[in-house]
C-alpha positions in Angstrom: 10.1 -45.6 -53.6 13.2 -43.7 -54.8 15.2 -42.6 -57.8 18.1 -45.3 -57.0 16.6 -46.8 -54.6 15.5 -50.9 -55.8 15.6 -54.4 -53.2 18.5 -56.5 -52.5 18.2 -59.5 -54.4 20.7 -63.1 -54.8 21.3 -64.3 -57.8 25.3 -66.7 -58.9 26.0 -67.1 -55.5 26.2 -63.2 -55.0 23.1 -60.0 -53.0 22.7 -57.6 -55.8 20.8 -54.6 -56.2 17.8 -55.3 -58.3 14.3 -53.0 -59.0 16.4 -49.6 -59.6 14.4 -46.8 -61.5 16.4 -46.5 -65.2 19.0 -48.3 -63.5 20.5 -51.8 -64.7 21.3 -54.5 -61.3 24.5 -53.6 -59.6 26.0 -57.0 -58.1 28.1 -56.5 -54.9 31.8 -56.8 -54.2 33.0 -58.2 -50.6 33.7 -54.1 -48.7 30.8 -53.4 -50.4 28.5 -50.4 -48.6 24.3 -49.8 -48.7 21.9 -48.5 -46.9 18.5 -51.0 -46.0 15.7 -50.6 -44.7 15.1 -52.6 -42.1 12.5 -51.9 -38.7 11.9 -49.6 -40.3 14.3 -47.3 -40.7 17.5 -46.6 -43.2 20.4 -49.2 -41.7 23.9 -48.8 -43.4 25.7 -52.2 -44.2 28.8 -54.0 -45.7 28.6 -56.8 -47.4 31.0 -59.8 -46.3 32.6 -62.9 -47.8 34.7 -64.8 -45.8 35.4 -67.7 -48.2 32.6 -70.1 -47.0 29.8 -67.5 -47.1 27.9 -64.0 -47.3 27.9 -61.7 -43.7 26.4 -58.5 -43.4 27.6 -56.3 -40.7 26.9 -52.4 -39.1 28.9 -49.9 -39.3 31.0 -51.3 -35.3 31.7 -54.7 -37.2 28.6 -56.3 -35.8 27.0 -59.3 -37.7 23.5 -58.4 -38.8 21.2 -61.2 -38.3 18.7 -60.7 -39.2 17.2 -61.4 -43.3 17.6 -59.0 -45.4 17.2 -60.2 -48.5 14.0 -58.7 -50.6 14.6 -55.2 -48.1 14.5 -51.8 -49.7 18.3 -50.9 -50.7 20.2 -47.9 -51.5 23.8 -46.9 -51.9 
């Protein structure tokens, strides 16, 4: 992985970026944007909490149905 890239993880009820060289784990907050490697390309997504659960949306506001947990990710 390149510098600044890690893996999308989950802990303490929230998503986080883990395993980035030289950087601490970073919890994601409602509305945060990041790029996740999916189907061979980097996909720009935003993470939202709707009061019941977390969801990921793309640039068009469409909900991402794919399981992104454990995929390469970067801010």
